[in-house]
Predicted model as a PDB file, atoms N, CA, C, CB and O in Angstrom, pLDDT in the B-factor column:
MODEL        1                                                                  
ATOM      1  N   MET A   1     204.595 194.895  59.890  1.00 73.00           N  
ATOM      2  CA  MET A   1     205.499 193.730  59.287  1.00 73.00           C  
ATOM      3  C   MET A   1     204.838 193.278  58.513  1.00 73.00           C  
ATOM      4  CB  MET A   1     206.002 192.672  60.050  1.00 73.00           C  
ATOM      5  O   MET A   1     203.938 192.915  59.270  1.00 73.00           O  
ATOM      6  N   SER A   2     204.457 192.921  57.369  1.00 92.00           N  
ATOM      7  CA  SER A   2     203.640 192.540  56.149  1.00 92.00           C  
ATOM      8  C   SER A   2     203.611 191.063  56.011  1.00 92.00           C  
ATOM      9  CB  SER A   2     204.210 193.168  54.834  1.00 92.00           C  
ATOM     10  O   SER A   2     204.738 190.581  56.122  1.00 92.00           O  
ATOM     11  N   LEU A   3     202.744 190.268  55.818  1.00 92.00           N  
ATOM     12  CA  LEU A   3     202.534 189.022  55.529  1.00 92.00           C  
ATOM     13  C   LEU A   3     203.733 188.296  55.181  1.00 92.00           C  
ATOM     14  CB  LEU A   3     201.635 188.951  54.594  1.00 92.00           C  
ATOM     15  O   LEU A   3     204.340 187.543  55.942  1.00 92.00           O  
ATOM     16  N   TRP A   4     204.121 188.639  53.658  1.00 91.00           N  
ATOM     17  CA  TRP A   4     205.419 188.769  52.560  1.00 91.00           C  
ATOM     18  C   TRP A   4     206.726 188.611  53.892  1.00 91.00           C  
ATOM     19  CB  TRP A   4     205.449 190.773  51.435  1.00 91.00           C  
ATOM     20  O   TRP A   4     207.401 187.668  54.304  1.00 91.00           O  
ATOM     21  N   SER A   5     206.634 189.866  54.195  1.00 93.00           N  
ATOM     22  CA  SER A   5     208.457 189.812  54.906  1.00 93.00           C  
ATOM     23  C   SER A   5     207.977 188.926  56.224  1.00 93.00           C  
ATOM     24  CB  SER A   5     209.425 191.858  55.555  1.00 93.00           C  
ATOM     25  O   SER A   5     208.744 188.378  57.015  1.00 93.00           O  
ATOM     26  N   SER A   6     207.101 188.920  56.252  1.00 93.00           N  
ATOM     27  CA  SER A   6     207.309 187.970  57.877  1.00 93.00           C  
ATOM     28  C   SER A   6     207.735 186.736  57.048  1.00 93.00           C  
ATOM     29  CB  SER A   6     205.569 187.594  59.160  1.00 93.00           C  
ATOM     30  O   SER A   6     208.889 186.463  57.379  1.00 93.00           O  
ATOM     31  N   TYR A   7     207.260 185.838  56.064  1.00 91.00           N  
ATOM     32  CA  TYR A   7     207.291 184.806  55.321  1.00 91.00           C  
ATOM     33  C   TYR A   7     209.289 184.839  55.010  1.00 91.00           C  
ATOM     34  CB  TYR A   7     206.027 185.062  53.863  1.00 91.00           C  
ATOM     35  O   TYR A   7     210.203 184.025  55.145  1.00 91.00           O  
ATOM     36  N   ARG A   8     209.158 186.313  54.538  1.00 93.00           N  
ATOM     37  CA  ARG A   8     210.707 186.263  54.139  1.00 93.00           C  
ATOM     38  C   ARG A   8     211.829 185.845  55.020  1.00 93.00           C  
ATOM     39  CB  ARG A   8     211.102 187.515  53.780  1.00 93.00           C  
ATOM     40  O   ARG A   8     212.928 185.333  54.806  1.00 93.00           O  
ATOM     41  N   GLY A   9     211.041 186.323  56.321  1.00 94.00           N  
ATOM     42  CA  GLY A   9     212.126 186.492  56.988  1.00 94.00           C  
ATOM     43  C   GLY A   9     211.990 184.692  58.195  1.00 94.00           C  
ATOM     44  O   GLY A   9     212.619 184.367  59.202  1.00 94.00           O  
ATOM     45  N   LEU A  10     211.249 184.211  57.668  1.00 94.00           N  
ATOM     46  CA  LEU A  10     211.902 182.444  58.021  1.00 94.00           C  
ATOM     47  C   LEU A  10     212.932 182.005  57.433  1.00 94.00           C  
ATOM     48  CB  LEU A  10     211.021 181.242  57.645  1.00 94.00           C  
ATOM     49  O   LEU A  10     213.283 182.511  56.367  1.00 94.00           O  
ATOM     50  N   THR A  11     213.689 180.884  58.059  1.00 96.00           N  
ATOM     51  CA  THR A  11     214.799 179.830  57.797  1.00 96.00           C  
ATOM     52  C   THR A  11     214.244 179.570  56.617  1.00 96.00           C  
ATOM     53  CB  THR A  11     215.046 178.524  58.795  1.00 96.00           C  
ATOM     54  O   THR A  11     213.023 179.723  56.618  1.00 96.00           O  
ATOM     55  N   PRO A  12     214.797 179.172  55.435  1.00 95.00           N  
ATOM     56  CA  PRO A  12     214.811 178.280  54.171  1.00 95.00           C  
ATOM     57  C   PRO A  12     214.691 177.146  54.603  1.00 95.00           C  
ATOM     58  CB  PRO A  12     215.945 178.302  53.292  1.00 95.00           C  
ATOM     59  O   PRO A  12     215.217 176.329  53.846  1.00 95.00           O  
ATOM     60  N   LYS A  13     214.205 176.683  55.538  1.00 97.00           N  
ATOM     61  CA  LYS A  13     214.160 175.335  55.892  1.00 97.00           C  
ATOM     62  C   LYS A  13     212.875 175.632  56.319  1.00 97.00           C  
ATOM     63  CB  LYS A  13     215.226 174.663  56.879  1.00 97.00           C  
ATOM     64  O   LYS A  13     212.136 174.974  55.586  1.00 97.00           O  
ATOM     65  N   THR A  14     212.314 176.162  56.980  1.00 97.00           N  
ATOM     66  CA  THR A  14     210.654 176.643  57.774  1.00 97.00           C  
ATOM     67  C   THR A  14     209.880 176.886  56.322  1.00 97.00           C  
ATOM     68  CB  THR A  14     210.649 178.547  59.028  1.00 97.00           C  
ATOM     69  O   THR A  14     208.915 176.185  56.018  1.00 97.00           O  
ATOM     70  N   ARG A  15     210.219 177.594  55.735  1.00 96.00           N  
ATOM     71  CA  ARG A  15     209.938 178.202  54.061  1.00 96.00           C  
ATOM     72  C   ARG A  15     209.598 176.778  53.177  1.00 96.00           C  
ATOM     73  CB  ARG A  15     211.666 179.131  53.234  1.00 96.00           C  
ATOM     74  O   ARG A  15     208.518 176.496  52.658  1.00 96.00           O  
ATOM     75  N   ALA A  16     210.697 176.071  53.167  1.00 96.00           N  
ATOM     76  CA  ALA A  16     210.224 174.490  52.510  1.00 96.00           C  
ATOM     77  C   ALA A  16     209.335 173.900  53.016  1.00 96.00           C  
ATOM     78  CB  ALA A  16     211.127 173.431  52.520  1.00 96.00           C  
ATOM     79  O   ALA A  16     208.444 173.438  52.303  1.00 96.00           O  
ATOM     80  N   LEU A  17     209.308 173.699  54.753  1.00 97.00           N  
ATOM     81  CA  LEU A  17     208.335 173.263  55.040  1.00 97.00           C  
ATOM     82  C   LEU A  17     206.727 173.641  55.195  1.00 97.00           C  
ATOM     83  CB  LEU A  17     208.755 172.991  55.742  1.00 97.00           C  
ATOM     84  O   LEU A  17     205.657 173.036  55.255  1.00 97.00           O  
ATOM     85  N   PHE A  18     207.154 174.862  55.220  1.00 96.00           N  
ATOM     86  CA  PHE A  18     205.455 175.415  54.923  1.00 96.00           C  
ATOM     87  C   PHE A  18     204.894 175.209  53.917  1.00 96.00           C  
ATOM     88  CB  PHE A  18     205.153 176.739  54.914  1.00 96.00           C  
ATOM     89  O   PHE A  18     203.666 175.164  53.842  1.00 96.00           O  
ATOM     90  N   GLY A  19     205.787 175.019  52.810  1.00 95.00           N  
ATOM     91  CA  GLY A  19     205.431 175.153  51.076  1.00 95.00           C  
ATOM     92  C   GLY A  19     205.082 173.392  51.048  1.00 95.00           C  
ATOM     93  O   GLY A  19     204.132 172.937  50.411  1.00 95.00           O  
ATOM     94  N   ILE A  20     205.836 172.717  51.687  1.00 98.00           N  
ATOM     95  CA  ILE A  20     205.197 170.893  51.626  1.00 98.00           C  
ATOM     96  C   ILE A  20     204.098 170.948  52.151  1.00 98.00           C  
ATOM     97  CB  ILE A  20     205.986 169.592  52.496  1.00 98.00           C  
ATOM     98  O   ILE A  20     203.258 170.321  51.506  1.00 98.00           O  
ATOM     99  N   GLY A  21     203.509 171.695  53.556  1.00 97.00           N  
ATOM    100  CA  GLY A  21     202.676 171.781  54.200  1.00 97.00           C  
ATOM    101  C   GLY A  21     200.981 172.280  53.547  1.00 97.00           C  
ATOM    102  O   GLY A  21     199.971 171.678  53.910  1.00 97.00           O  
ATOM    103  N   VAL A  22     200.948 173.178  52.792  1.00 97.00           N  
ATOM    104  CA  VAL A  22     200.241 174.099  52.165  1.00 97.00           C  
ATOM    105  C   VAL A  22     199.801 172.782  51.031  1.00 97.00           C  
ATOM    106  CB  VAL A  22     201.166 175.641  51.642  1.00 97.00           C  
ATOM    107  O   VAL A  22     198.679 172.280  50.960  1.00 97.00           O  
ATOM    108  N   MET A  23     201.125 172.358  50.113  1.00 98.00           N  
ATOM    109  CA  MET A  23     200.189 171.659  49.088  1.00 98.00           C  
ATOM    110  C   MET A  23     200.185 170.657  49.484  1.00 98.00           C  
ATOM    111  CB  MET A  23     200.420 171.585  47.747  1.00 98.00           C  
ATOM    112  O   MET A  23     199.385 169.990  48.827  1.00 98.00           O  
ATOM    113  N   ALA A  24     200.948 169.714  50.743  1.00 98.00           N  
ATOM    114  CA  ALA A  24     199.676 168.850  51.050  1.00 98.00           C  
ATOM    115  C   ALA A  24     197.859 168.930  51.791  1.00 98.00           C  
ATOM    116  CB  ALA A  24     200.322 168.092  51.798  1.00 98.00           C  
ATOM    117  O   ALA A  24     196.963 168.141  52.092  1.00 98.00           O  
ATOM    118  N   TRP A  25     198.096 170.290  51.801  1.00 97.00           N  
ATOM    119  CA  TRP A  25     196.806 170.126  52.970  1.00 97.00           C  
ATOM    120  C   TRP A  25     195.864 170.888  51.050  1.00 97.00           C  
ATOM    121  CB  TRP A  25     196.918 171.707  55.334  1.00 97.00           C  
ATOM    122  O   TRP A  25     194.661 170.958  50.798  1.00 97.00           O  
ATOM    123  N   ALA A  26     196.599 171.133  50.500  1.00 97.00           N  
ATOM    124  CA  ALA A  26     195.486 170.781  48.805  1.00 97.00           C  
ATOM    125  C   ALA A  26     195.487 170.052  48.361  1.00 97.00           C  
ATOM    126  CB  ALA A  26     195.482 171.265  47.609  1.00 97.00           C  
ATOM    127  O   ALA A  26     194.478 170.004  47.657  1.00 97.00           O  
ATOM    128  N   GLY A  27     196.336 168.886  48.217  1.00 97.00           N  
ATOM    129  CA  GLY A  27     196.704 167.610  47.953  1.00 97.00           C  
ATOM    130  C   GLY A  27     194.964 166.571  48.848  1.00 97.00           C  
ATOM    131  O   GLY A  27     194.333 165.556  48.552  1.00 97.00           O  
ATOM    132  N   ILE A  28     194.890 167.477  49.810  1.00 97.00           N  
ATOM    133  CA  ILE A  28     193.765 166.432  50.615  1.00 97.00           C  
ATOM    134  C   ILE A  28     192.762 166.902  50.653  1.00 97.00           C  
ATOM    135  CB  ILE A  28     193.911 166.029  51.970  1.00 97.00           C  
ATOM    136  O   ILE A  28     191.820 166.162  50.938  1.00 97.00           O  
ATOM    137  N   GLY A  29     192.562 167.997  50.450  1.00 95.00           N  
ATOM    138  CA  GLY A  29     191.473 168.568  50.031  1.00 95.00           C  
ATOM    139  C   GLY A  29     191.105 168.255  48.515  1.00 95.00           C  
ATOM    140  O   GLY A  29     189.898 168.325  48.287  1.00 95.00           O  
ATOM    141  N   LEU A  30     191.797 167.973  47.596  1.00 95.00           N  
ATOM    142  CA  LEU A  30     191.316 167.213  46.255  1.00 95.00           C  
ATOM    143  C   LEU A  30     191.123 165.778  46.323  1.00 95.00           C  
ATOM    144  CB  LEU A  30     192.299 167.388  45.140  1.00 95.00           C  
ATOM    145  O   LEU A  30     190.364 165.257  45.506  1.00 95.00           O  
ATOM    146  N   TRP A  31     191.711 165.079  47.190  1.00 96.00           N  
ATOM    147  CA  TRP A  31     191.174 163.728  47.031  1.00 96.00           C  
ATOM    148  C   TRP A  31     190.012 163.205  48.036  1.00 96.00           C  
ATOM    149  CB  TRP A  31     192.336 162.821  47.149  1.00 96.00           C  
ATOM    150  O   TRP A  31     189.410 162.131  48.049  1.00 96.00           O  
ATOM    151  N   THR A  32     189.883 164.668  49.111  1.00 95.00           N  
ATOM    152  CA  THR A  32     188.466 164.452  49.993  1.00 95.00           C  
ATOM    153  C   THR A  32     186.979 164.824  49.178  1.00 95.00           C  
ATOM    154  CB  THR A  32     188.555 165.564  51.430  1.00 95.00           C  
ATOM    155  O   THR A  32     185.851 164.371  49.373  1.00 95.00           O  
ATOM    156  N   THR A  33     187.467 165.832  48.198  1.00 92.00           N  
ATOM    157  CA  THR A  33     186.135 166.131  47.887  1.00 92.00           C  
ATOM    158  C   THR A  33     184.539 165.587  47.380  1.00 92.00           C  
ATOM    159  CB  THR A  33     186.429 166.699  47.285  1.00 92.00           C  
ATOM    160  O   THR A  33     183.361 165.927  47.495  1.00 92.00           O  
ATOM    161  N   PRO A  34     185.486 164.360  46.659  1.00 89.00           N  
ATOM    162  CA  PRO A  34     183.999 163.632  46.693  1.00 89.00           C  
ATOM    163  C   PRO A  34     183.156 163.321  47.020  1.00 89.00           C  
ATOM    164  CB  PRO A  34     183.742 163.120  46.623  1.00 89.00           C  
ATOM    165  O   PRO A  34     181.969 163.491  46.743  1.00 89.00           O  
ATOM    166  N   GLN A  35     184.066 162.457  48.127  1.00 92.00           N  
ATOM    167  CA  GLN A  35     184.180 161.722  49.483  1.00 92.00           C  
ATOM    168  C   GLN A  35     182.661 163.184  50.346  1.00 92.00           C  
ATOM    169  CB  GLN A  35     186.591 161.773  50.341  1.00 92.00           C  
ATOM    170  O   GLN A  35     181.530 162.857  50.705  1.00 92.00           O  
ATOM    171  N   VAL A  36     183.162 164.403  50.400  1.00 92.00           N  
ATOM    172  CA  VAL A  36     182.575 165.458  50.982  1.00 92.00           C  
ATOM    173  C   VAL A  36     181.153 165.634  50.569  1.00 92.00           C  
ATOM    174  CB  VAL A  36     183.323 166.586  50.722  1.00 92.00           C  
ATOM    175  O   VAL A  36     180.240 165.445  51.372  1.00 92.00           O  
ATOM    176  N   GLU A  37     180.956 165.975  49.387  1.00 89.00           N  
ATOM    177  CA  GLU A  37     180.527 166.483  48.343  1.00 89.00           C  
ATOM    178  C   GLU A  37     179.214 164.882  48.726  1.00 89.00           C  
ATOM    179  CB  GLU A  37     181.853 166.742  46.753  1.00 89.00           C  
ATOM    180  O   GLU A  37     178.343 165.067  49.576  1.00 89.00           O  
ATOM    181  N   SER A  38     179.260 164.143  48.334  1.00 89.00           N  
ATOM    182  CA  SER A  38     178.575 162.994  48.375  1.00 89.00           C  
ATOM    183  C   SER A  38     177.729 162.990  49.574  1.00 89.00           C  
ATOM    184  CB  SER A  38     179.447 161.886  48.315  1.00 89.00           C  
ATOM    185  O   SER A  38     176.503 162.923  49.661  1.00 89.00           O  
ATOM    186  N   ALA A  39     179.109 163.122  50.962  1.00 92.00           N  
ATOM    187  CA  ALA A  39     178.320 163.119  52.826  1.00 92.00           C  
ATOM    188  C   ALA A  39     176.908 164.609  52.741  1.00 92.00           C  
ATOM    189  CB  ALA A  39     180.253 163.885  54.618  1.00 92.00           C  
ATOM    190  O   ALA A  39     175.790 164.724  53.243  1.00 92.00           O  
ATOM    191  N   LEU A  40     177.407 165.126  52.213  1.00 92.00           N  
ATOM    192  CA  LEU A  40     176.520 166.588  51.571  1.00 92.00           C  
ATOM    193  C   LEU A  40     175.488 166.364  51.384  1.00 92.00           C  
ATOM    194  CB  LEU A  40     176.817 167.250  50.312  1.00 92.00           C  
ATOM    195  O   LEU A  40     174.633 166.755  52.179  1.00 92.00           O  
ATOM    196  N   GLY A  41     175.190 165.720  50.377  1.00 89.00           N  
ATOM    197  CA  GLY A  41     174.245 165.937  49.291  1.00 89.00           C  
ATOM    198  C   GLY A  41     174.874 166.546  48.213  1.00 89.00           C  
ATOM    199  O   GLY A  41     174.359 166.406  47.104  1.00 89.00           O  
ATOM    200  N   MET A  42     175.869 167.183  48.328  1.00 90.00           N  
ATOM    201  CA  MET A  42     176.113 167.989  46.927  1.00 90.00           C  
ATOM    202  C   MET A  42     176.753 168.356  45.388  1.00 90.00           C  
ATOM    203  CB  MET A  42     176.327 168.551  47.211  1.00 90.00           C  
ATOM    204  O   MET A  42     177.141 169.329  44.741  1.00 90.00           O  
ATOM    205  N   GLN A  43     176.551 166.599  45.248  1.00 87.00           N  
ATOM    206  CA  GLN A  43     176.993 165.863  44.644  1.00 87.00           C  
ATOM    207  C   GLN A  43     176.348 166.022  43.258  1.00 87.00           C  
ATOM    208  CB  GLN A  43     176.943 164.775  45.285  1.00 87.00           C  
ATOM    209  O   GLN A  43     175.472 165.173  43.097  1.00 87.00           O  
ATOM    210  N   ALA A  44     176.534 166.978  42.036  1.00 85.00           N  
ATOM    211  CA  ALA A  44     175.596 166.913  40.867  1.00 85.00           C  
ATOM    212  C   ALA A  44     175.353 165.646  39.972  1.00 85.00           C  
ATOM    213  CB  ALA A  44     176.024 167.883  40.005  1.00 85.00           C  
ATOM    214  O   ALA A  44     176.105 165.565  39.001  1.00 85.00           O  
ATOM    215  N   SER A  45     174.893 165.149  40.052  1.00 89.00           N  
ATOM    216  CA  SER A  45     173.846 164.521  38.896  1.00 89.00           C  
ATOM    217  C   SER A  45     174.425 164.277  37.562  1.00 89.00           C  
ATOM    218  CB  SER A  45     172.615 165.501  38.598  1.00 89.00           C  
ATOM    219  O   SER A  45     175.032 165.229  37.073  1.00 89.00           O  
ATOM    220  N   LYS A  46     174.361 163.254  36.921  1.00 92.00           N  
ATOM    221  CA  LYS A  46     175.126 163.294  35.712  1.00 92.00           C  
ATOM    222  C   LYS A  46     174.471 164.509  34.389  1.00 92.00           C  
ATOM    223  CB  LYS A  46     175.091 161.609  35.184  1.00 92.00           C  
ATOM    224  O   LYS A  46     175.169 164.923  33.463  1.00 92.00           O  
ATOM    225  N   GLU A  47     173.000 164.893  34.622  1.00 95.00           N  
ATOM    226  CA  GLU A  47     172.647 165.778  33.174  1.00 95.00           C  
ATOM    227  C   GLU A  47     173.744 166.630  33.674  1.00 95.00           C  
ATOM    228  CB  GLU A  47     170.876 166.644  32.823  1.00 95.00           C  
ATOM    229  O   GLU A  47     174.574 167.079  32.884  1.00 95.00           O  
ATOM    230  N   GLU A  48     173.807 166.913  35.112  1.00 92.00           N  
ATOM    231  CA  GLU A  48     173.999 168.553  35.602  1.00 92.00           C  
ATOM    232  C   GLU A  48     175.518 168.481  35.256  1.00 92.00           C  
ATOM    233  CB  GLU A  48     173.597 169.051  37.529  1.00 92.00           C  
ATOM    234  O   GLU A  48     175.958 169.364  34.521  1.00 92.00           O  
ATOM    235  N   GLN A  49     176.250 167.642  35.654  1.00 91.00           N  
ATOM    236  CA  GLN A  49     177.606 166.732  34.668  1.00 91.00           C  
ATOM    237  C   GLN A  49     178.120 167.314  33.710  1.00 91.00           C  
ATOM    238  CB  GLN A  49     177.256 165.440  33.894  1.00 91.00           C  
ATOM    239  O   GLN A  49     179.167 167.949  33.583  1.00 91.00           O  
ATOM    240  N   ASP A  50     177.003 166.954  32.791  1.00 94.00           N  
ATOM    241  CA  ASP A  50     177.217 166.884  30.999  1.00 94.00           C  
ATOM    242  C   ASP A  50     177.006 168.497  30.484  1.00 94.00           C  
ATOM    243  CB  ASP A  50     175.748 165.688  30.066  1.00 94.00           C  
ATOM    244  O   ASP A  50     177.508 169.191  29.600  1.00 94.00           O  
ATOM    245  N   ALA A  51     175.795 168.731  31.733  1.00 94.00           N  
ATOM    246  CA  ALA A  51     175.614 170.263  30.932  1.00 94.00           C  
ATOM    247  C   ALA A  51     177.076 171.023  31.039  1.00 94.00           C  
ATOM    248  CB  ALA A  51     174.270 171.394  31.804  1.00 94.00           C  
ATOM    249  O   ALA A  51     177.853 171.357  30.145  1.00 94.00           O  
ATOM    250  N   LEU A  52     177.153 171.166  32.446  1.00 92.00           N  
ATOM    251  CA  LEU A  52     178.783 172.130  33.356  1.00 92.00           C  
ATOM    252  C   LEU A  52     179.961 171.482  31.698  1.00 92.00           C  
ATOM    253  CB  LEU A  52     179.660 170.829  36.047  1.00 92.00           C  
ATOM    254  O   LEU A  52     180.664 172.298  31.103  1.00 92.00           O  
ATOM    255  N   ASP A  53     179.893 169.644  31.179  1.00 92.00           N  
ATOM    256  CA  ASP A  53     181.205 169.792  30.398  1.00 92.00           C  
ATOM    257  C   ASP A  53     181.135 170.290  29.237  1.00 92.00           C  
ATOM    258  CB  ASP A  53     181.863 168.687  30.196  1.00 92.00           C  
ATOM    259  O   ASP A  53     182.164 170.584  28.628  1.00 92.00           O  
ATOM    260  N   ARG A  54     179.787 170.497  28.662  1.00 92.00           N  
ATOM    261  CA  ARG A  54     179.298 171.057  27.307  1.00 92.00           C  
ATOM    262  C   ARG A  54     179.804 172.863  27.454  1.00 92.00           C  
ATOM    263  CB  ARG A  54     177.271 170.755  27.137  1.00 92.00           C  
ATOM    264  O   ARG A  54     180.398 173.455  26.553  1.00 92.00           O  
ATOM    265  N   LYS A  55     179.487 173.363  28.508  1.00 92.00           N  
ATOM    266  CA  LYS A  55     179.564 174.890  28.991  1.00 92.00           C  
ATOM    267  C   LYS A  55     181.193 175.425  28.880  1.00 92.00           C  
ATOM    268  CB  LYS A  55     178.977 175.004  30.751  1.00 92.00           C  
ATOM    269  O   LYS A  55     181.567 176.578  28.667  1.00 92.00           O  
ATOM    270  N   LEU A  56     182.122 174.075  29.119  1.00 91.00           N  
ATOM    271  CA  LEU A  56     183.290 174.288  29.656  1.00 91.00           C  
ATOM    272  C   LEU A  56     184.043 173.976  28.455  1.00 91.00           C  
ATOM    273  CB  LEU A  56     183.598 173.525  30.918  1.00 91.00           C  
ATOM    274  O   LEU A  56     184.907 174.792  28.136  1.00 91.00           O  
ATOM    275  N   ALA A  57     183.855 172.793  27.618  1.00 91.00           N  
ATOM    276  CA  ALA A  57     184.250 172.915  26.599  1.00 91.00           C  
ATOM    277  C   ALA A  57     185.278 173.812  25.510  1.00 91.00           C  
ATOM    278  CB  ALA A  57     183.463 172.859  26.475  1.00 91.00           C  
ATOM    279  O   ALA A  57     184.904 174.913  25.106  1.00 91.00           O  
ATOM    280  N   LEU A  58     186.246 173.381  25.199  1.00 87.00           N  
ATOM    281  CA  LEU A  58     187.148 174.069  24.296  1.00 87.00           C  
ATOM    282  C   LEU A  58     186.450 173.878  23.065  1.00 87.00           C  
ATOM    283  CB  LEU A  58     188.633 173.549  24.270  1.00 87.00           C  
ATOM    284  O   LEU A  58     186.021 172.843  22.555  1.00 87.00           O  
ATOM    285  N   ARG A  59     186.407 175.323  22.597  1.00 84.00           N  
ATOM    286  CA  ARG A  59     185.567 175.210  20.339  1.00 84.00           C  
ATOM    287  C   ARG A  59     186.921 176.022  20.236  1.00 84.00           C  
ATOM    288  CB  ARG A  59     183.281 176.538  19.421  1.00 84.00           C  
ATOM    289  O   ARG A  59     187.533 176.981  20.707  1.00 84.00           O  
ATOM    290  N   VAL A  60     186.998 174.702  19.032  1.00 84.00           N  
ATOM    291  CA  VAL A  60     188.926 175.463  18.611  1.00 84.00           C  
ATOM    292  C   VAL A  60     188.019 175.686  16.606  1.00 84.00           C  
ATOM    293  CB  VAL A  60     191.347 173.299  18.804  1.00 84.00           C  
ATOM    294  O   VAL A  60     187.556 174.640  16.149  1.00 84.00           O  
ATOM    295  N   SER A  61     187.921 176.670  15.922  1.00 85.00           N  
ATOM    296  CA  SER A  61     187.937 176.929  15.245  1.00 85.00           C  
ATOM    297  C   SER A  61     188.837 177.669  13.966  1.00 85.00           C  
ATOM    298  CB  SER A  61     187.363 177.019  15.682  1.00 85.00           C  
ATOM    299  O   SER A  61     188.965 178.873  14.187  1.00 85.00           O  
ATOM    300  N   ARG A  62     189.501 177.210  12.651  1.00 83.00           N  
ATOM    301  CA  ARG A  62     190.449 177.848  12.128  1.00 83.00           C  
ATOM    302  C   ARG A  62     189.971 178.876  11.155  1.00 83.00           C  
ATOM    303  CB  ARG A  62     191.293 176.972  11.611  1.00 83.00           C  
ATOM    304  O   ARG A  62     189.062 178.773  10.332  1.00 83.00           O  
ATOM    305  N   VAL A  63     190.808 179.952  11.424  1.00 85.00           N  
ATOM    306  CA  VAL A  63     190.129 181.061  10.722  1.00 85.00           C  
ATOM    307  C   VAL A  63     191.669 181.843   9.329  1.00 85.00           C  
ATOM    308  CB  VAL A  63     189.490 182.449  12.380  1.00 85.00           C  
ATOM    309  O   VAL A  63     192.883 182.047   9.345  1.00 85.00           O  
ATOM    310  N   GLY A  64     190.690 181.973   8.527  1.00 80.00           N  
ATOM    311  CA  GLY A  64     191.337 182.408   7.202  1.00 80.00           C  
ATOM    312  C   GLY A  64     192.225 181.421   6.332  1.00 80.00           C  
ATOM    313  O   GLY A  64     192.275 180.360   6.954  1.00 80.00           O  
ATOM    314  N   GLY A  65     192.803 181.349   5.385  1.00 69.00           N  
ATOM    315  CA  GLY A  65     193.527 180.509   4.187  1.00 69.00           C  
ATOM    316  C   GLY A  65     193.327 179.607   4.046  1.00 69.00           C  
ATOM    317  O   GLY A  65     192.525 178.981   4.739  1.00 69.00           O  
ATOM    318  N   GLU A  66     193.884 179.198   3.208  1.00 70.00           N  
ATOM    319  CA  GLU A  66     193.018 177.379   2.606  1.00 70.00           C  
ATOM    320  C   GLU A  66     194.406 176.030   2.789  1.00 70.00           C  
ATOM    321  CB  GLU A  66     192.444 177.470   0.014  1.00 70.00           C  
ATOM    322  O   GLU A  66     195.551 176.434   2.989  1.00 70.00           O  
ATOM    323  N   GLU A  67     194.292 175.386   2.750  1.00 66.00           N  
ATOM    324  CA  GLU A  67     194.706 174.209   2.865  1.00 66.00           C  
ATOM    325  C   GLU A  67     196.109 173.693   2.049  1.00 66.00           C  
ATOM    326  CB  GLU A  67     193.587 173.528   2.533  1.00 66.00           C  
ATOM    327  O   GLU A  67     196.073 172.792   1.211  1.00 66.00           O  
ATOM    328  N   GLY A  68     197.119 174.283   2.363  1.00 62.00           N  
ATOM    329  CA  GLY A  68     198.762 174.176   1.690  1.00 62.00           C  
ATOM    330  C   GLY A  68     199.102 175.597   1.132  1.00 62.00           C  
ATOM    331  O   GLY A  68     199.909 175.838   0.234  1.00 62.00           O  
ATOM    332  N   GLU A  69     198.303 176.535   1.863  1.00 60.00           N  
ATOM    333  CA  GLU A  69     198.530 177.990   1.432  1.00 60.00           C  
ATOM    334  C   GLU A  69     199.687 178.603   2.053  1.00 60.00           C  
ATOM    335  CB  GLU A  69     197.352 178.858   1.751  1.00 60.00           C  
ATOM    336  O   GLU A  69     199.744 178.778   3.270  1.00 60.00           O  
ATOM    337  N   SER A  70     200.620 178.938   1.244  1.00 60.00           N  
ATOM    338  CA  SER A  70     201.883 179.387   2.074  1.00 60.00           C  
ATOM    339  C   SER A  70     201.617 181.225   2.568  1.00 60.00           C  
ATOM    340  CB  SER A  70     203.503 179.141   0.855  1.00 60.00           C  
ATOM    341  O   SER A  70     201.112 182.032   1.788  1.00 60.00           O  
ATOM    342  N   ARG A  71     201.994 181.523   3.731  1.00 60.00           N  
ATOM    343  CA  ARG A  71     202.247 182.496   3.705  1.00 60.00           C  
ATOM    344  C   ARG A  71     203.529 183.464   3.743  1.00 60.00           C  
ATOM    345  CB  ARG A  71     201.661 182.551   4.253  1.00 60.00           C  
ATOM    346  O   ARG A  71     203.599 184.606   4.198  1.00 60.00           O  
ATOM    347  N   ALA A  72     204.483 182.712   3.159  1.00 58.00           N  
ATOM    348  CA  ALA A  72     205.374 183.853   2.950  1.00 58.00           C  
ATOM    349  C   ALA A  72     205.778 184.570   1.969  1.00 58.00           C  
ATOM    350  CB  ALA A  72     206.228 183.653   3.258  1.00 58.00           C  
ATOM    351  O   ALA A  72     205.835 184.002   0.878  1.00 58.00           O  
ATOM    352  N   ASN A  73     206.204 186.119   2.054  1.00 55.00           N  
ATOM    353  CA  ASN A  73     205.675 186.569   0.556  1.00 55.00           C  
ATOM    354  C   ASN A  73     206.601 186.722  -0.694  1.00 55.00           C  
ATOM    355  CB  ASN A  73     205.069 187.936   0.672  1.00 55.00           C  
ATOM    356  O   ASN A  73     206.125 187.063  -1.777  1.00 55.00           O  
TER     357      ASN A  73                                                      
ENDMDL                                                                          
END                                                                             
């Protein structure tokens, strides 16, 4: 029996509680991550965080066409 079929075999109420539990676990993880990183000495410095933000920033550029130009034929 696969994991998916085992999950599908649960009652709807149990599946809902399981889903809520997974979301709660993820929320707790996101909430406590900064404290855990600080305690383990793994927190990024300001310079490292700024460099990462620059690398992940979206760059949007306009391609072709002039301002006000219509695309209708």
